[in-house]
N, C-alpha and C positions, 0 to 999 in steps of 0.2 A: 162283470166288469173286469175282475182280476184276470179271468181267463183271456179276455180280449187283449188286455195290456201284455200279458205273457206271450200271446201269439204274435203281437206286433213286435215285441222285444226280440223274440226268437227269429222272426223273419228278417229283422234288421241286422242281426248279428250273424246270420248264416253266411257261409262262404259262397261266393259266386264262382262257379266253375267256368273256366274259359278254355275252349278247345281251339288251339291255333293250328290252322292247316298250312302246311308248308309244301309248296310246289317248286320243283326245280325246273329251271329253264335251261336251254342249251348254254347260255352264258355262265350260269352258276355251276355247271357241271365240269368246268375247266376244260372245255373243248379247245382244240387247236383252231387256228384261224381258218384252215381249210375245212374243218368239220363245221364250223359256224357258217361258212360260205355254202356248204352243202345243204345245211338246214334252211338257209335263206332261199336257195335255189328250189328246194322242195316246196317251200311255202308259195313261191311265185308260180311254180309249175302246177300246183294244186288249184290255184286261183284260175288259171287258164283252163285246166281240166274241168272244173266245176262250171265255168261259163260255157264251155263247149257242150257239156252234158245238158245244161239248161236249154241251149239253142236246139240241140237235137231232139230233146223231149218236146219242146214247143212245136217243132216241125212235125214230129211224129203224131202229135195230138191234133193236127189240122183236120184229119179225117180218119175213118177206120181203114182206109187203104194202107198199103205198105209204105214204109218210110221213103222209098225212092220216088214214088208218085207224089207224096206229100212235099218232098224236097223240090221237085219240079214245079209244083203249084206255088210253093213259097217264093221261089225266085221269079217265076212268071208273073205273079200278082204283087210283087214288091212295090211297083210304082204306084199302085192304087190303094195299098193297104198300109196305113200308118203304123199299125201294131207290128207288122212284119218289119217295117223300117226301124222302129225303136229297138226291137229285139236284136236285129242284125247289127245295128250301129253299136249297141252296147257290147256285143261280142267283138267287133272290130276295135273298139276303144280298149277293152281289156287286153286283147291280143297285143296291141301296140304297146301298152303299158308294161305288160309282162315281158315281151321281147326286149324292150328298152332296158328294163331293170336287170334282166339276166345278162344282157350284153355288157352293161356297165359293171355289174357284179364281177364278171370274169375279167374284164379289162382292168379293173382296179386291183385285182388280186391275181396277177399273172404268175405268181409263184406256185399257185395251187394247180395240180394236174387235173385237167378237165377231160372227161371222156367225150368223144365226138358228138354223141347224141344229146349232150347237155348244152353244148356251145350254141349260142345264137350269134350269127355273124352280123356285121353291119349291114350287109346286103339284105338279110332277112328283116332287119328293123326298117330299112328303107322301103322294102316291099310292103310291110304292114302299114307304114305311113302313107304310101301311095294308095293302098286299098281303102284306107279310111278317108283320105282326101278325095279320091274319086267318088266314093259313096256320098260324101257331104256335097260335093259339086253337083252330083246328079239329083239328089233328093231334097236338098235343103236350099237350093238357089232357084 
């Protein structure tokens, strides 16, 4: 019994070790406004890249044929295949969201120099809106 009490006593009195993990985010690293803008751009860009990759992988997995013939089948069968419609609609929604966010990001931060390939024009946003709107009109009405 004395051993039991001693063990309980020692376990209650022992120090708890706590390991604190510290992660730095771009805001904590004292980045400039333009560097934070660049990090946000990369985040948006990666979101579109991942969605595009998922769409292409979905299309490529349609059949063992090459991706070009699968792409033809994908768009040819879009009207009668709801799975195809959902996948493509998701891509169009993400594309519009990313284009809108990048356009706004650079419009709101005009002091930062933007390379031409990063800039998303208002026309590109409008085109993405039209593509999504046309898709919804065709397949959801």
